[in-house]
C-alpha positions as CSV (number, residue, x, y, z in Angstrom):
1,M,-56.6,-80.5,93.9
2,L,-59.0,-77.6,94.6
3,R,-62.5,-77.8,94.7
4,K,-65.7,-75.4,95.3
5,I,-68.3,-77.3,98.2
6,N,-71.2,-76.0,96.4
7,A,-73.5,-77.0,99.1
8,R,-72.1,-74.2,101.3
9,F,-72.7,-71.0,99.0
10,A,-74.9,-69.4,96.1
11,E,-73.2,-67.6,93.4
12,T,-74.0,-64.4,91.1
13,A,-72.1,-63.1,88.5
14,L,-73.0,-59.3,88.5
15,D,-71.0,-57.1,85.7
16,D,-67.5,-58.3,86.1
17,E,-67.5,-59.4,89.4
18,I,-68.8,-62.6,91.2
19,V,-70.8,-62.3,94.4
20,L,-70.8,-65.0,96.9
21,M,-73.0,-65.9,99.7
22,N,-72.5,-68.3,102.4
23,I,-75.8,-69.8,103.2
24,D,-74.9,-70.7,106.5
25,D,-74.3,-67.2,107.7
26,G,-75.7,-65.1,105.3
27,K,-71.6,-63.4,104.9
28,F,-71.0,-61.7,101.7
29,Y,-67.9,-61.9,99.2
30,A,-67.4,-59.5,96.4
31,L,-65.1,-61.2,93.7
32,K,-63.4,-59.3,91.0
33,G,-59.8,-58.6,89.2
34,T,-57.3,-61.3,90.4
35,S,-59.8,-62.8,93.2
36,L,-62.1,-63.4,90.7
37,A,-59.5,-65.3,87.7
38,I,-58.6,-67.3,91.1
39,W,-61.9,-68.3,91.9
40,Q,-62.5,-68.9,88.0
41,R,-59.6,-71.9,87.7
42,I,-61.1,-73.7,91.2
43,D,-62.0,-77.2,89.4
44,G,-61.4,-79.5,91.0
45,T,-58.3,-80.3,88.3
46,R,-56.1,-77.3,89.5
47,G,-54.4,-76.7,93.2
48,T,-52.4,-73.8,94.5
49,A,-49.2,-74.2,92.3
50,E,-51.3,-75.3,88.8
51,I,-53.7,-71.3,89.7
52,A,-50.0,-69.3,90.1
53,N,-48.3,-70.4,87.8
54,E,-51.5,-70.0,85.0
55,L,-52.0,-66.0,86.6
56,T,-47.9,-65.9,86.2
57,A,-48.3,-66.3,83.0
58,E,-51.0,-64.7,82.6
59,Y,-50.0,-61.4,84.3
60,D,-47.2,-59.7,84.9
61,V,-46.1,-60.7,88.1
62,D,-43.3,-62.5,90.2
63,P,-43.8,-65.9,90.6
64,D,-43.5,-65.3,94.3
65,T,-45.7,-62.7,94.8
66,C,-48.2,-64.5,92.7
67,A,-48.2,-67.7,94.2
68,A,-48.0,-66.0,98.0
69,E,-50.8,-63.9,96.9
70,V,-53.0,-67.1,95.4
71,A,-52.6,-69.2,98.7
72,R,-53.7,-66.8,100.6
73,F,-56.6,-66.4,98.6
74,L,-57.5,-69.8,99.1
75,E,-56.6,-70.4,102.8
76,A,-59.3,-67.2,103.3
77,M,-61.9,-69.1,100.9
78,T,-61.0,-72.5,102.6
79,G,-61.5,-70.7,105.9
80,A,-64.9,-69.4,104.7
81,G,-65.9,-72.9,104.2
82,F,-65.8,-72.4,100.2
83,V,-63.3,-74.3,99.3
84,E,-61.6,-77.5,100.4
85,Q,-58.1,-79.5,99.1
86,G,-59.2,-82.6,98.2
């Protein structure tokens, strides 16, 4: 299951996006569209496959393309220290 590491970032909702700030290095990340949809599904109960399956069902997207994009986003968020597999 994927979970957010809340001690590593500050999160603020602005209009139709969420802005994350890495507390350690001050870098900002703006999430909207698909990245926001993925972020909102990271709740400690879903894994990568579950998130990709939900997005595939919700949007008109090829399952393999969706799975690859979800994995790429989660890899970036893991690398930034915001998400961990657990």
